[in-house]
ZALOBA-497821 format. One record per atom (N, C-alpha, C): x, y, z. Coordinates in steps of 0.2 Angstrom, whole numbers, padded with zeros to 4 digits, always signed. Layout:
BEGIN
XYZ ...
This chain:
BEGIN
-0170+0011-0158 -0170+0013-0151 -0170+0021-0151 -0173+0023-0145 -0174+0030-0144 -0168+0032-0140 -0163+0035-0145 -0157+0037-0141 -0158+0044-0137 -0162+0048-0139 -0163+0054-0135 -0166+0052-0128 -0170+0047-0128 -0173+0046-0122 -0168+0042-0118 -0163+0038-0120 -0157+0035-0117 -0152+0040-0114 -0151+0045-0119 -0145+0050-0116 -0145+0052-0110 -0150+0055-0107 -0149+0057-0100 -0147+0052-0095 -0150+0046-0097 -0147+0040-0092 -0140+0039-0093 -0137+0038-0099 -0131+0038-0101 -0126+0043-0099 -0128+0050-0099 -0124+0055-0096 -0123+0054-0088 -0129+0053-0085 -0129+0052-0078 -0124+0046-0076 -0124+0039-0079 -0121+0034-0077 -0113+0036-0080 -0112+0038-0085 -0106+0039-0087 -0101+0045-0084 -0104+0049-0081 -0101+0055-0078 -0095+0053-0074 -0095+0048-0070 -0087+0046-0066 -0083+0044-0071 -0085+0041-0077 -0080+0038-0082 -0077+0045-0087 -0082+0048-0088 -0081+0053-0094 -0081+0060-0091 -0079+0062-0085 -0080+0068-0083 -0074+0073-0083 -0068+0070-0084 -0062+0074-0085 -0058+0074-0090 -0055+0080-0092 -0052+0080-0099 -0056+0078-0105 -0052+0074-0110 -0056+0071-0114 -0058+0064-0113 -0065+0063-0112 -0067+0056-0111 -0065+0054-0104 -0062+0058-0100 -0061+0055-0093 -0055+0051-0093 -0050+0052-0098 -0045+0047-0098 -0039+0049-0093 -0039+0054-0090 -0034+0055-0085 -0036+0054-0078 -0043+0051-0078 -0045+0050-0070 -0043+0043-0068 -0042+0043-0062 -0040+0037-0058 -0045+0031-0060 -0042+0025-0060 -0047+0019-0063 -0046+0013-0058 -0047+0014-0052 -0046+0009-0047 -0050+0003-0048 -0048-0003-0048 -0051-0009-0049 -0050-0011-0056 -0049-0008-0060 -0048-0010-0068 -0042-0013-0069 -0040-0016-0074 -0034-0019-0076 -0030-0013-0079 -0023-0014-0078 -0019-0009-0081 -0014-0012-0086 -0012-0009-0092 -0007-0011-0096 -0001-0013-0093 +0003-0018-0094 +0010-0019-0091 +0014-0021-0098 +0021-0017-0097 +0026-0018-0101 +0028-0026-0101 +0030-0028-0107 +0031-0035-0108 +0026-0040-0110 +0020-0037-0110 +0014-0042-0112 +0014-0043-0119 +0013-0049-0121 +0013-0052-0128 +0005-0050-0131 +0005-0046-0136 -0002-0047-0138 -0004-0053-0142 -0010-0054-0142 -0012-0061-0145 -0018-0060-0150 -0017-0063-0156 -0022-0062-0161 -0025-0068-0163 -0031-0069-0165 -0036-0064-0165 -0039-0061-0159 -0037-0064-0153 -0041-0063-0147 -0041-0056-0145 -0035-0052-0146 -0035-0045-0145 -0039-0040-0149 -0042-0043-0155 -0046-0039-0159 -0053-0037-0156 -0054-0042-0151 -0060-0042-0147 -0060-0037-0142 -0066-0037-0138 -0067-0032-0132 -0063-0035-0126 -0060-0030-0122 -0057-0031-0116 -0061-0028-0110 -0066-0032-0107 -0070-0028-0102 -0066-0027-0095 -0061-0030-0094 -0057-0029-0088 -0053-0022-0088 -0053-0019-0095 -0050-0011-0095 -0056-0007-0096 -0055+0000-0094 -0060+0004-0093 -0062+0007-0100 -0058+0007-0105 -0059+0010-0111 -0055+0008-0117 -0058+0007-0122 -0055+0005-0128 -0059+0007-0134 -0056+0007-0140 -0058+0009-0146 -0056+0005-0152 -0061+0005-0157 -0059+0003-0164 -0060+0008-0169 -0055+0011-0172 -0055+0018-0176 -0052+0017-0182 -0057+0019-0186 -0054+0018-0194 -0055+0024-0198 -0050+0027-0201 -0050+0033-0205 -0048+0031-0212 -0052+0035-0217 -0050+0033-0224 -0049+0039-0228 -0044+0039-0232 -0043+0045-0237 -0045+0042-0243 -0050+0045-0247 -0053+0042-0253 -0053+0049-0258 -0054+0046-0264 -0054+0050-0270 -0060+0048-0275 -0064+0053-0277 -0069+0052-0282 -0066+0052-0289 -0071+0050-0294 -0068+0049-0301 -0066+0056-0303 -0068+0062-0301 -0066+0069-0303 -0060+0071-0300 -0057+0067-0295 -0051+0069-0291 -0053+0072-0284 -0059+0072-0282 -0060+0076-0276 -0059+0073-0270 -0056+0075-0265 -0054+0071-0259 -0060+0071-0255 -0061+0065-0251 -0066+0063-0247 -0063+0060-0240 -0065+0060-0235 -0062+0058-0229 -0069+0054-0226 -0066+0047-0223 -0072+0043-0220 -0070+0042-0213 -0074+0042-0207 -0072+0040-0201 -0078+0035-0199 -0075+0029-0195 -0079+0025-0192 -0076+0022-0185 -0080+0024-0180 -0076+0023-0173 -0082+0019-0168 -0079+0015-0165 -0083+0012-0159 -0080+0012-0153 -0083+0016-0148 -0079+0016-0141 -0083+0012-0137 -0079+0009-0132 -0082+0005-0126 -0079+0008-0119 -0084+0010-0115 -0082+0013-0109 -0085+0009-0103 -0082+0007-0098 -0085+0003-0092 -0086+0008-0087 -0092+0007-0084 -0094+0011-0078 -0091+0008-0072 -0089+0001-0072 -0087-0002-0066 -0083-0008-0067 -0078-0010-0064 -0074-0017-0067 -0077-0023-0065 -0083-0024-0067 -0088-0029-0066 -0090-0033-0072 -0092-0039-0072 -0095-0042-0078 -0102-0044-0076 -0107-0041-0079 -0114-0043-0077 -0117-0043-0085 -0123-0046-0085 -0127-0047-0091 -0133-0042-0092 -0137-0042-0097 -0142-0038-0098 -0141-0030-0096 -0147-0027-0094 -0146-0020-0092 -0142-0018-0086 -0140-0024-0083 -0135-0023-0077 -0128-0023-0080 -0127-0024-0086 -0120-0024-0089 -0117-0016-0088 -0111-0016-0086 -0108-0009-0084 -0105-0006-0091 -0106-0009-0096 -0102-0007-0103 -0107-0002-0106 -0104+0003-0108 -0108+0008-0113 -0103+0009-0119 -0107+0009-0125 -0104+0009-0132 -0107+0016-0135 -0102+0019-0139 -0103+0024-0143 -0100+0024-0150 -0104+0025-0155 -0101+0025-0161 -0101+0031-0165 -0095+0033-0168 -0095+0039-0172 -0094+0038-0180 -0098+0041-0184 -0096+0040-0191 -0097+0047-0195 -0092+0049-0200 -0092+0055-0202 -0090+0054-0210 -0092+0059-0214 -0090+0059-0221 -0088+0067-0222 -0081+0068-0224 -0079+0074-0225 -0078+0076-0233 -0080+0081-0235 -0079+0083-0242 -0076+0090-0242 -0073+0093-0247 -0070+0099-0247 -0075+0105-0244 -0081+0104-0244 -0086+0109-0242 -0091+0107-0237 -0091+0101-0236 -0096+0098-0230 -0093+0094-0226 -0095+0093-0220 -0094+0088-0215 -0100+0084-0212 -0101+0078-0213 -0107+0075-0210 -0105+0070-0205 -0109+0072-0199 -0108+0067-0193 -0113+0064-0190 -0113+0058-0188 -0118+0054-0185 -0115+0051-0179 -0120+0049-0173 -0118+0046-0167 -0123+0042-0165 -0120+0036-0162 -0125+0031-0160 -0122+0030-0152 -0127+0029-0148 -0126+0027-0141 -0129+0020-0140 -0126+0016-0135 -0130+0010-0133 -0127+0007-0126 -0131+0004-0123 -0129+0001-0117 -0127-0006-0118 -0122-0009-0116 -0120-0016-0116 -0125-0021-0113 -0124-0027-0116 -0127-0032-0112 -0135-0034-0115 -0136-0030-0120 -0143-0030-0123 -0144-0032-0130 -0137-0033-0133 -0137-0035-0140 -0137-0029-0145 -0137-0023-0143 -0137-0018-0147 -0130-0016-0150 -0124-0017-0147 -0118-0016-0149 -0113-0020-0146 -0107-0022-0149 -0102-0026-0147 -0097-0028-0152 -0092-0032-0149 -0087-0034-0154 -0085-0041-0153 -0084-0045-0159 -0082-0053-0158 -0075-0052-0162 -0070-0057-0160 -0064-0057-0162 -0063-0061-0168 -0067-0067-0168 -0065-0071-0174 -0071-0075-0175 -0075-0074-0181 -0074-0070-0186 -0075-0063-0183 -0071-0058-0186 -0071-0051-0183 -0078-0048-0185 -0081-0044-0180 -0086-0040-0181 -0087-0035-0175 -0087-0029-0177 -0089-0023-0173 -0094-0020-0175 -0099-0018-0170 -0105-0015-0173 -0109-0011-0167 -0113-0007-0169 -0118-0003-0166 -0124-0002-0169 -0129-0004-0167 -0136-0004-0172 -0134-0007-0179 -0136-0003-0183 -0134-0007-0191 -0127-0004-0193 -0123-0001-0190 -0117+0001-0192 -0112-0005-0191 -0109-0007-0196 -0104-0013-0194 -0098-0012-0197 -0092-0014-0195 -0086-0017-0198 -0085-0024-0196 -0084-0028-0202 -0084-0035-0200 -0080-0039-0207 -0078-0044-0205 -0075-0049-0210 -0072-0055-0207 -0069-0059-0211 -0066-0065-0207 -0061-0064-0203 -0058-0059-0204 -0052-0056-0200 -0050-0049-0202 -0045-0046-0199 -0043-0039-0200 -0041-0038-0207 -0039-0044-0211 -0036-0042-0218 -0041-0041-0224 -0047-0042-0222 -0053-0041-0226 -0059-0038-0223 -0061-0032-0223 -0067-0029-0220 -0072-0026-0224 -0078-0026-0222 -0083-0023-0225 -0085-0017-0220 -0086-0011-0222 -0087-0005-0217 -0094-0001-0220 -0098-0001-0215 -0104+0003-0217 -0107+0007-0211 -0110+0013-0213 -0112+0017-0208 -0117+0022-0212 -0122+0025-0208 -0126+0030-0211 -0128+0035-0206 -0130+0042-0209 -0133+0047-0205 -0138+0050-0208 -0141+0056-0206 -0146+0059-0209 -0145+0061-0216 -0138+0062-0218 -0136+0065-0225 -0132+0061-0228 -0130+0054-0226 -0126+0051-0229 -0126+0044-0227 -0123+0040-0232 -0122+0032-0231 -0115+0031-0234 -0112+0026-0231 -0106+0023-0235 -0106+0016-0234 -0103+0012-0239 -0101+0006-0240 -0095+0004-0243 -0090+0002-0239 -0084+0001-0241 -0081-0005-0240 -0076-0008-0245 -0073-0014-0244 -0065-0012-0243 -0062-0015-0238 -0055-0014-0236 -0051-0021-0237 -0046-0021-0240 -0041-0026-0240 -0033-0025-0239 -0031-0030-0237 -0023-0029-0236 -0020-0036-0234 -0014-0037-0238 -0011-0043-0235 -0004-0042-0231 -0004-0036-0228 +0002-0033-0224 +0001-0035-0217 +0006-0035-0213 +0006-0037-0206 +0003-0031-0202 +0000-0032-0196 -0001-0027-0191 +0006-0024-0189 +0005-0017-0187 +0010-0014-0184 +0009-0013-0176 +0014-0014-0173 +0013-0014-0165 +0016-0007-0163 +0012-0002-0160 +0016+0004-0158 +0019+0003-0152 +0024+0009-0150 +0026+0008-0144 +0032+0003-0144 +0033+0000-0138 +0037-0007-0137 +0033-0013-0137 +0032-0016-0144 +0028-0022-0144 +0021-0021-0143 +0018-0015-0144 +0011-0013-0143 +0010-0010-0136 +0015-0009-0132 +0014-0005-0126 +0017+0002-0127 +0011+0006-0127 +0012+0013-0129 +0012+0018-0123 +0018+0021-0122 +0018+0025-0116 +0015+0032-0118 +0011+0036-0114 +0008+0041-0115 +0010+0048-0110 +0014+0046-0106 +0016+0053-0101 +0022+0051-0098 +0025+0056-0095 +0032+0055-0092 +0031+0051-0085 +0024+0051-0084 +0023+0048-0076 +0022+0040-0078 +0022+0038-0085 +0021+0032-0086 +0014+0029-0088 +0009+0033-0089 +0003+0030-0091 +0004+0027-0098 +0000+0023-0100 +0001+0019-0106 -0006+0016-0108 -0006+0013-0114 -0011+0009-0117 -0007+0003-0121 -0012-0002-0123 -0009-0006-0128 -0013-0004-0134 -0009-0004-0140 -0010+0000-0146 -0007-0003-0152 -0010-0005-0157 -0008-0007-0163 -0013-0005-0168 -0009-0005-0175 -0013-0002-0181 -0013-0007-0186 -0017-0006-0191 -0016-0008-0198 -0018-0003-0203 -0012-0001-0206 -0011+0006-0209 -0011+0005-0217 -0012-0002-0218 -0011-0004-0226 -0017-0005-0230 -0023-0003-0229 -0029-0005-0232 -0029-0001-0238 -0031-0005-0244 -0034-0002-0250 -0041-0002-0250 -0045+0003-0252 -0051+0004-0251 -0055+0005-0258 -0061+0002-0258 -0066+0004-0263 -0072+0003-0261 -0077+0008-0264 -0084+0007-0262 -0088+0013-0264 -0093+0015-0261 -0097+0020-0263 -0100+0025-0257 -0100+0032-0258 -0102+0035-0253 -0109+0038-0256 -0114+0039-0252 -0120+0041-0254 -0122+0048-0251 -0121+0053-0254 -0122+0060-0252 -0127+0064-0254 -0129+0070-0252 -0135+0074-0255 -0134+0075-0262 -0129+0075-0265 -0128+0077-0272 -0129+0070-0276 -0129+0064-0272 -0129+0058-0275 -0124+0053-0274 -0124+0047-0277 -0119+0042-0276 -0112+0044-0279 -0107+0043-0275 -0100+0044-0277 -0095+0038-0276 -0094+0034-0282 -0089+0029-0282 -0082+0031-0279 -0079+0028-0274 -0072+0030-0272 -0067+0024-0272 -0061+0027-0271 -0055+0022-0269 -0051+0026-0265 -0046+0022-0262 -0041+0026-0258 -0038+0020-0253 -0036+0024-0247 -0032+0020-0242 -0035+0021-0235 -0034+0017-0231 -0037+0017-0224 -0032+0015-0219 -0033+0017-0213 -0029+0016-0207 -0034+0014-0201 -0033+0008-0198 -0036+0006-0192 -0032+0006-0186 -0034+0009-0181 -0030+0009-0174 -0034+0005-0169 -0032+0001-0165 -0034-0002-0160 -0030+0000-0153 -0034+0002-0148 -0031+0004-0142 -0035+0003-0136 -0033+0001-0131 -0037-0001-0125 -0032+0001-0118 -0035+0003-0113 -0031+0005-0107 -0037+0006-0101 -0034+0008-0096 -0039+0011-0091 -0038+0018-0088 -0031+0020-0089 -0029+0027-0088 -0024+0029-0092 -0025+0030-0098 -0020+0031-0104 -0017+0038-0102 -0020+0043-0100 -0017+0050-0099 -0016+0051-0091 -0011+0056-0091 -0010+0059-0084 -0016+0063-0082 -0017+0065-0075 -0022+0069-0074 -0020+0076-0076 -0014+0078-0078 -0013+0085-0080 -0014+0086-0087 -0014+0080-0092 -0015+0081-0099 -0022+0082-0101 -0023+0087-0105 -0029+0090-0107 -0032+0088-0114 -0028+0084-0118 -0030+0082-0124 -0024+0081-0129 -0025+0079-0136 -0020+0077-0140 -0021+0079-0147 -0015+0080-0151 -0015+0081-0158 -0013+0074-0160 -0016+0071-0165 -0014+0065-0168 -0015+0065-0175 -0009+0062-0178 -0009+0061-0185 -0007+0054-0188 -0011+0052-0194 -0009+0046-0197 -0008+0048-0205 -0002+0047-0208 +0000+0050-0214 +0002+0045-0218 -0001+0045-0224 +0000+0040-0230 +0005+0044-0235 +0011+0043-0235 +0015+0046-0240 +0015+0043-0247 +0016+0047-0252 +0016+0044-0259 +0021+0039-0260 +0027+0039-0257 +0032+0034-0259 +0031+0028-0255 +0025+0028-0252 +0023+0021-0248 +0025+0021-0241 +0028+0025-0238 +0030+0026-0231 +0024+0028-0227 +0023+0027-0220 +0018+0029-0216 +0021+0032-0210 +0017+0036-0207 +0019+0039-0201 +0013+0040-0196 +0013+0038-0190 +0008+0039-0185 +0012+0043-0179 +0009+0048-0177 +0012+0052-0172 +0007+0056-0167 +0009+0057-0161 +0004+0061-0157 +0008+0066-0152 +0006+0071-0150 +0008+0075-0145 +0002+0076-0140 +0003+0075-0133 -0002+0075-0128 +0000+0082-0125 -0005+0086-0125 -0004+0093-0121 -0006+0093-0114 -0002+0096-0110 -0002+0096-0103 -0003+0103-0100 -0006+0103-0095 -0006+0111-0092 -0001+0113-0091 +0000+0120-0093 +0006+0123-0093 +0010+0124-0099 +0007+0121-0104 +0010+0120-0111 +0015+0115-0112 +0017+0111-0108 +0021+0105-0109 +0018+0100-0114 +0021+0096-0118 +0019+0091-0122 +0022+0085-0121 +0019+0079-0123 +0022+0073-0123 +0021+0069-0129 +0026+0067-0132 +0025+0064-0139 +0028+0057-0140 +0026+0054-0145 +0027+0047-0147 +0025+0046-0154 +0027+0040-0157 +0024+0038-0164 +0028+0032-0167 +0025+0031-0173 +0028+0025-0176 +0030+0027-0183 +0035+0025-0186 +0038+0026-0194 +0037+0019-0197 +0033+0019-0203 +0034+0013-0206 +0036+0015-0213 +0043+0012-0214 +0046+0014-0222 +0043+0011-0227 +0045+0013-0232 +0042+0011-0239 +0043+0003-0240 +0048+0001-0237 +0051-0007-0237 +0047-0010-0232 +0042-0007-0228 +0039-0011-0222 +0043-0011-0216 +0049-0008-0216 +0052-0007-0209 +0049-0003-0204 +0048-0006-0198 +0044-0002-0193 +0049+0001-0188 +0049+0007-0186 +0053+0010-0180 +0048+0014-0177 +0048+0013-0170 +0044+0017-0165 +0049+0022-0163 +0046+0028-0160 +0050+0034-0158 +0047+0037-0152 +0051+0040-0148 +0048+0043-0141 +0048+0050-0142 +0047+0053-0136 +0046+0060-0134 +0052+0064-0137 +0051+0069-0140 +0055+0074-0143 +0058+0072-0150 +0057+0066-0153 +0059+0065-0159 +0055+0068-0165 +0048+0069-0164 +0045+0072-0169 +0042+0079-0166 +0041+0084-0170 +0038+0090-0168 +0032+0092-0172 +0027+0095-0169 +0021+0097-0173 +0020+0104-0170 +0021+0109-0176 +0020+0116-0175 +0014+0119-0178 +0009+0121-0174 +0004+0124-0178 +0005+0130-0182 +0004+0130-0188 +0004+0136-0193 -0002+0141-0194 -0008+0138-0193 -0013+0142-0194 -0020+0139-0191 -0023+0144-0188 -0029+0142-0184 -0035+0145-0187 -0042+0142-0186 -0048+0144-0188 -0052+0143-0183 -0058+0147-0183 -0063+0147-0178 -0068+0142-0179 -0069+0137-0176 -0073+0131-0176 -0077+0130-0171 -0084+0130-0171 -0089+0129-0164 -0086+0133-0159 -0084+0140-0160 -0082+0144-0154 -0075+0142-0152 -0071+0139-0155 -0065+0136-0153 -0060+0139-0158 -0054+0140-0156 -0049+0141-0161 -0044+0135-0161 -0045+0132-0168 -0043+0125-0169 -0037+0126-0174 -0031+0124-0173 -0026+0123-0178 -0026+0118-0184 -0027+0121-0189 -0029+0116-0196 -0024+0116-0201 -0018+0119-0199 -0012+0118-0203 -0006+0118-0198 -0002+0112-0200 +0003+0111-0195 +0010+0110-0200 +0016+0111-0196 +0022+0109-0199 +0024+0102-0194 +0026+0097-0198 +0027+0091-0194 +0035+0089-0197 +0039+0088-0191 +0046+0086-0193 +0048+0080-0189 +0051+0075-0193 +0054+0069-0190 +0060+0068-0193 +0066+0072-0190 +0072+0072-0194 +0076+0066-0195 +0074+0061-0191 +0077+0054-0191 +0075+0051-0198 +0070+0053-0201 +0068+0051-0207 +0067+0055-0213 +0070+0061-0212 +0070+0066-0217 +0063+0069-0218 +0059+0069-0213 +0051+0071-0214 +0052+0078-0212 +0049+0083-0216 +0049+0090-0215 +0042+0092-0219 +0037+0091-0217 +0030+0092-0221 +0025+0097-0218 +0021+0100-0222 +0016+0103-0220 +0009+0099-0221 +0005+0099-0216 -0002+0096-0217 -0007+0101-0216 -0012+0101-0220 -0017+0106-0220 -0024+0102-0221 -0029+0104-0218 -0035+0102-0217 -0039+0102-0225 -0042+0096-0227 -0046+0097-0233 -0052+0101-0232 -0054+0101-0226 -0060+0106-0224 -0059+0108-0216 -0058+0114-0216 -0057+0117-0209 -0062+0116-0204 -0068+0115-0207 -0074+0114-0202 -0075+0107-0200 -0071+0102-0201 -0072+0096-0199 -0073+0094-0191 -0078+0097-0189 -0079+0097-0181 -0084+0092-0181 -0082+0087-0175 -0086+0081-0173 -0091+0085-0168 -0097+0086-0169 -0102+0088-0165 -0105+0084-0161 -0102+0079-0157 -0105+0073-0153 -0105+0075-0146 -0106+0069-0142 -0107+0070-0135 -0101+0073-0132 -0095+0071-0134 -0089+0073-0132 -0085+0076-0138 -0086+0082-0141 -0083+0085-0147 -0076+0086-0148 -0074+0085-0154 -0068+0086-0155 -0067+0087-0163 -0061+0088-0166 -0059+0089-0173 -0057+0084-0176 -0059+0081-0182 -0056+0075-0185 -0058+0076-0193 -0052+0075-0197 -0054+0076-0204 -0047+0075-0208 -0049+0074-0214 -0043+0072-0219 -0039+0078-0220 -0032+0077-0222 -0027+0082-0224 -0023+0081-0230 -0021+0085-0232 -0016+0085-0238 -0009+0086-0236 -0004+0083-0239 +0003+0083-0236 +0007+0086-0242 +0011+0091-0240 +0016+0094-0245 +0023+0095-0241 +0028+0096-0245 +0035+0097-0242 +0040+0091-0244 +0043+0089-0239 +0048+0083-0240 +0045+0077-0243 +0039+0076-0242 +0035+0071-0244 +0028+0073-0246 +0025+0070-0251 +0018+0072-0252 +0013+0066-0250 +0007+0067-0250 +0003+0062-0248 -0004+0065-0246 -0007+0061-0241 -0013+0061-0238 -0014+0058-0232 -0018+0061-0227 -0019+0057-0221 -0024+0060-0217 -0024+0059-0210 -0029+0061-0205 -0026+0065-0199 -0030+0069-0197 -0028+0073-0191 -0034+0073-0186 -0032+0072-0180 -0037+0072-0175 -0035+0077-0169 -0039+0080-0166 -0038+0085-0161 -0043+0085-0156 -0041+0084-0149 -0046+0084-0144 -0044+0088-0138 -0049+0090-0134 -0048+0094-0128 -0047+0102-0129 -0050+0104-0135 -0050+0111-0136 -0056+0113-0135 -0056+0116-0127 -0063+0118-0125 -0063+0126-0125 
């Protein structure tokens, strides 16, 4: 499909949805469904799309290592945005799909993007057996416990196998994740326990890799408050087996709102609310004309966490339709390990 020819149409149609903040997530969503506390998530149905809601994503990041010990990062993301709270078929479908894929090395950051209109078979998600796709990019398997992941761009391809026998992690209160003091929220769950093996094909040649991956699933209609401008999000794999997901949402005037989930080495899950975790920028770099914090101090005193996270590659800028920073990090301090950092809304 000629994406360049389609892009002006997508931009025109998507402007009301994607026009404010990062991807318009703080705009009013009249007519769309809203997350409600007490809702019980249902699997495998909730692995699939939720067209009654305005936006959702299937978001996978992987921390990988090559045979010589080099760190690599891989991202595979599929976004669905609805232009209207209606169900129609063919080109009349109000669904817009956007895919992002990236490979990060210590010296290079490769990015590709795909755009699709719903209803014409170019992109979509099915719950069972699970398959998420846009063009020839796929994340699929019998269910979320075993996945095959593939994508390509002008300078890279990857083909990875992901496996886990561990349960899903529900963020927030049973999957209901509050994002602001005003009560904006999303449904949000994760699978942070994947082991990964496979191959990257880069300009220097093929690289066999192994490592760990983290899948985030989230859907809502207005997950941010109108005054929130972007977020800083982390997913950390500690060497002792514990996991940490956390985020802070930046508000006009300098205020922040945070939340997250702690998964102990024994598998115990505890969610935490605003103020329990702190993220303090330690170093900025100039990327794409913006000052981006690429080194942070992260503290979660309730679990003895006081770590520094630092980008494997400072220049992991996603130069996509809605640009943001996303890349692998190394962890030092009270805990060692590897993880991922995402930062949006740095205009």
